[in-house]
C-alpha positions in Angstrom: 113.4 114.7 101.9 112.9 112.1 104.7 115.0 109.6 104.6 113.9 106.0 102.1 111.9 108.8 100.3 113.5 109.8 96.3 111.9 112.4 93.7 112.9 110.4 90.7 112.3 114.4 88.2 111.8 116.0 91.4 108.7 117.3 93.3 105.6 118.3 92.0 105.0 122.1 92.8 101.4 122.4 90.2 100.6 121.7 86.1 103.9 122.7 84.9 105.8 120.2 86.6 103.4 117.0 85.5 104.3 118.9 82.0 107.7 119.2 82.2 108.4 116.0 83.1 106.4 114.2 81.0 108.7 116.8 78.1 111.5 114.3 79.5 109.8 111.4 79.8 109.5 111.5 75.7 112.8 112.9 75.3 113.9 109.2 77.5 111.1 107.4 74.8 113.3 108.8 72.6 116.3 107.5 72.8 115.3 104.2 75.3 115.9 100.7 72.4 114.2 99.0 74.0 110.7 97.7 74.7 111.2 97.0 78.8 112.9 100.9 79.1 110.2 102.4 77.1 107.5 100.8 79.6 109.7 101.4 82.5 108.6 105.0 81.0 105.5 105.1 79.9 104.5 103.6 83.4 105.8 106.3 85.3 103.8 108.8 83.3 100.6 106.4 84.3 101.8 107.2 87.5 101.7 110.4 87.7 98.2 110.5 86.7 97.5 107.9 89.8 98.5 110.0 91.8 96.5 113.3 90.9 93.0 110.5 92.8 95.9 110.1 96.3 94.9 111.6 99.3 98.3 113.2 99.9 98.1 115.1 96.7 93.9 116.0 97.4 94.8 117.9 100.8 98.6 119.0 99.3 96.8 120.6 96.0 93.2 121.5 96.7 91.3 123.0 94.3 94.3 122.6 91.9 93.7 118.9 91.7 91.4 119.1 88.6 92.6 121.0 86.9 96.8 119.0 87.6 94.5 115.7 87.1 92.8 116.7 83.2 96.7 117.3 82.3 98.0 114.6 83.7 96.0 112.5 81.8 97.0 114.3 78.5 100.8 114.0 78.9 100.6 110.4 79.8 97.7 110.9 76.2 100.6 111.9 74.4 103.6 109.6 76.0 101.7 106.6 75.2 101.6 107.5 71.7 105.4 108.7 71.6 105.6 105.1 73.1 103.4 103.9 70.6 105.9 105.7 67.4 108.9 104.6 69.5 108.1 101.8 69.3 107.0 101.7 66.0 110.2 103.0 64.9 112.1 100.3 66.1 110.5 97.9 64.6 108.8 95.8 67.8 106.6 94.3 67.6 103.3 93.1 70.0 101.0 94.5 72.1 101.0 98.7 72.7 100.1 100.7 74.9 96.7 102.3 75.8 96.2 106.0 74.1 93.8 106.7 76.9 92.8 105.9 80.5 89.5 105.5 81.8 
């Protein structure tokens, strides 16, 4: 690992890691008690999807990147639904997270 760089959830090696990371994020959302914490977690899931468009990831994963992007999108949508359910459960009003990308 390079100085100044860290991975919150560990390195991503493929589809199974994207699923596992999002599963963990959803667990954390279910434990969250504030909108700010839920927002932080939803953004982490969205960031994984964003990374699938990065040139570095395209080079690193080659032909696997298309499937990784699709899985990251599906997982983000599940995560956003979980976040919206948690907001409802907590009685937190206001804007809900968009459950679709694009």
